[in-house]
C-alpha positions in Angstrom: 80.1 -50.0 -26.7 77.8 -47.0 -27.7 74.7 -48.2 -29.9 74.0 -45.1 -32.1 75.8 -45.8 -35.3 77.5 -43.1 -37.5 75.8 -42.3 -39.8 72.0 -42.0 -38.3 68.4 -41.4 -39.3 66.7 -39.4 -36.5 62.7 -38.9 -36.2 61.5 -36.3 -33.5 58.0 -36.6 -32.3 56.4 -33.4 -31.3 58.8 -31.6 -33.5 56.6 -28.0 -33.4 57.3 -27.8 -29.5 60.0 -26.2 -27.6 62.2 -29.2 -26.8 61.5 -30.9 -30.2 62.3 -28.0 -32.4 65.7 -27.5 -30.4 66.4 -31.2 -31.4 65.8 -30.6 -35.0 68.1 -27.7 -34.9 70.7 -29.5 -33.1 70.6 -32.7 -35.3 70.6 -30.8 -38.5 73.9 -29.6 -37.4 75.4 -32.9 -36.5 77.5 -34.3 -39.0 76.6 -37.8 -37.9 73.1 -37.3 -38.6 72.4 -38.1 -42.0 68.7 -37.1 -41.8 66.2 -35.8 -39.3 62.4 -36.0 -39.6 59.9 -34.2 -37.5 56.2 -35.0 -36.9 53.7 -33.4 -35.0 49.8 -32.4 -35.4 50.1 -30.1 -38.6 53.2 -32.2 -40.3 52.9 -33.8 -43.5 52.0 -37.0 -41.8 50.1 -35.5 -38.8 50.3 -37.4 -35.3 47.8 -35.9 -32.6 47.6 -37.6 -29.4 43.9 -36.5 -29.2 43.4 -38.7 -32.2 45.1 -42.3 -31.3 44.3 -43.3 -34.7 46.7 -40.8 -36.0 49.5 -42.4 -34.4 49.5 -45.6 -36.4 48.5 -43.6 -39.7 51.8 -41.5 -39.3 53.9 -44.5 -38.4 52.9 -46.4 -41.3 53.3 -43.5 -43.8 56.7 -43.0 -42.5 57.6 -46.7 -42.9 58.3 -46.5 -46.6 61.0 -44.1 -46.1 63.3 -46.4 -44.3 64.5 -47.2 -40.6 65.5 -44.9 -38.1 68.6 -45.3 -35.7 67.3 -42.7 -33.3 63.2 -41.7 -32.3 62.9 -38.9 -29.7 59.4 -38.8 -28.3 59.1 -34.8 -26.9 55.0 -34.9 -26.6 53.9 -34.0 -22.7 51.2 -31.9 -21.2 51.8 -30.5 -17.8 48.7 -27.9 -17.8 46.1 -26.0 -20.0 43.9 -23.0 -20.2 41.2 -25.0 -18.6 43.4 -26.3 -15.4 46.8 -26.3 -13.6 48.4 -29.0 -11.8 46.6 -29.8 -8.6 48.1 -28.5 -5.1 45.6 -31.0 -3.0 43.5 -33.8 -3.1 40.3 -32.0 -3.3 41.5 -30.6 -6.4 41.6 -33.7 -8.1 38.9 -34.4 -11.0 38.3 -37.0 -13.5 38.6 -35.0 -16.8 42.1 -33.8 -15.9 43.1 -37.4 -14.7 42.1 -38.7 -18.0 43.2 -35.9 -20.2 46.9 -36.2 -18.8 47.0 -40.0 -18.9 45.6 -39.8 -22.5 48.6 -37.5 -23.4 51.2 -38.4 -21.0 50.8 -42.3 -21.0 48.4 -43.7 -23.6 49.7 -41.6 -26.4 53.4 -42.6 -25.8 52.3 -46.2 -25.4 50.7 -46.3 -28.7 53.9 -44.5 -30.0 55.8 -47.3 -28.7 53.5 -49.9 -30.3 53.4 -48.3 -34.1 57.0 -46.9 -34.0 58.8 -49.8 -33.0 58.7 -51.1 -36.4 60.4 -48.1 -37.8 63.3 -48.7 -35.6 66.7 -50.3 -37.2 67.1 -53.9 -35.6 70.7 -53.9 -35.9 71.0 -51.0 -33.4 68.6 -48.1 -32.7 67.1 -45.8 -29.7 63.9 -44.8 -28.9 63.8 -42.1 -25.9 60.9 -40.9 -24.4 60.8 -37.7 -22.1 59.4 -38.4 -18.7 59.7 -36.4 -15.8 61.7 -36.6 -12.3 58.3 -36.1 -10.8 56.9 -39.1 -12.3 59.3 -40.9 -9.8 57.3 -42.6 -6.9 60.6 -43.1 -4.9 61.6 -39.6 -5.3 58.1 -37.9 -4.5 58.8 -36.0 -1.4 56.7 -32.8 -1.9 53.4 -34.3 -2.8 50.7 -32.5 -5.3 50.8 -32.3 -9.0 48.6 -35.7 -9.0 47.7 -36.2 -12.4 51.1 -35.0 -13.9 53.0 -37.5 -11.6 50.5 -40.0 -12.2 50.7 -40.1 -15.8 54.4 -39.9 -15.7 54.8 -43.1 -13.5 52.4 -44.7 -15.7 54.4 -43.7 -18.6 57.6 -45.0 -17.0 56.0 -48.4 -16.1 55.1 -48.7 -19.8 58.5 -48.0 -21.0 60.1 -50.4 -18.3 57.4 -53.1 -19.4 58.3 -52.7 -23.1 61.9 -52.7 -22.5 61.6 -56.3 -20.7 59.9 -57.4 -24.1 62.3 -55.9 -26.3 65.1 -57.3 -24.6 63.7 -60.5 -26.1 62.4 -59.5 -29.3 64.6 -56.7 -30.3 67.9 -57.1 -28.3 69.8 -54.3 -30.1 67.2 -51.5 -29.6 67.3 -49.4 -26.3 64.2 -47.9 -25.1 64.9 -44.9 -22.6 62.6 -42.5 -20.2 64.8 -39.2 -19.8 64.1 -36.2 -17.6 64.8 -33.0 -19.4 65.2 -31.1 -16.3 63.4 -27.7 -16.1 63.6 -26.1 -19.7 62.6 -22.4 -20.6 59.4 -23.6 -22.4 55.4 -23.2 -22.5 55.2 -26.1 -20.0 57.5 -24.7 -17.2 56.4 -20.9 -17.9 53.7 -20.8 -15.1 56.4 -22.1 -12.6 59.1 -19.9 -13.3 60.6 -21.7 -16.1 62.1 -18.5 -17.6 63.7 -18.0 -14.5 65.0 -21.4 -13.3 65.1 -23.4 -16.6 67.7 -23.9 -19.0 67.2 -22.6 -22.6 66.3 -25.5 -25.1 69.1 -25.6 -26.9 71.2 -26.0 -24.0 69.0 -28.8 -22.4 68.7 -30.7 -25.7 72.7 -30.6 -26.1 72.9 -32.1 -22.7 70.5 -34.9 -23.6 71.8 -35.8 -26.8 75.4 -36.1 -25.0 73.5 -38.6 -23.0 72.2 -40.3 -25.8 75.2 -40.6 -27.6 76.6 -42.8 -24.8 73.7 -45.2 -24.6 74.5 -48.8 -25.0 72.0 -51.4 -25.4 72.7 -52.4 -21.9 71.1 -49.2 -20.7 67.8 -50.3 -21.9 64.9 -50.1 -19.5 66.8 -47.2 -18.0 65.1 -43.9 -16.5 68.0 -41.4 -16.9 68.3 -37.6 -16.5 69.5 -35.1 -18.9 73.1 -35.3 -17.0 73.0 -39.0 -17.4 72.2 -39.8 -13.7 69.9 -42.9 -13.3 67.0 -42.0 -11.6 64.7 -44.4 -9.2 61.5 -45.5 -10.7 
């Protein structure tokens, strides 16, 4: 039985990014979505993973507006103006490792903690975008140490929380989702414009999977095509 009710309220975290803004546009056109709210670093209730206190503050501010049946967290970082993914072990450095852990694992973990109280206990879904390269079993090429490690940490946090929620929030599904390669700022240095899908197509694919999730899917790592991925 599908978990997402009709109608539903949705919250997009990281709504100023390529994927986040595409989700906003998609859901505004969805007749089953009664309202879609977006938060980011410069929104009315700002959320900035460089400022962990803003995560709780944003969640507390939104709590008064009512519960959500769908929360999608699209925030993530692969590279910056200062560094690119490491090609070899000699490229690994503490600053990069800590930065990606902060944005890709610690921020989402605190988001799950504080935003869980905004989820409708009668039936809702929280999706956090992960990455297939975070799969330990699927790692065949190596490299990208910080990104792989931070996404693997994120996956473990999601899986662990889902086990707790199965007891305490049995009608809520907690999902890690691989969006595939999307034409965005994140993928641009890696031929994203050539090999990536447009963001509107990517979110359409992802929402088709989300719309068919059941509570039994909680704790899953799935791709935009609905494929179950190895942790």
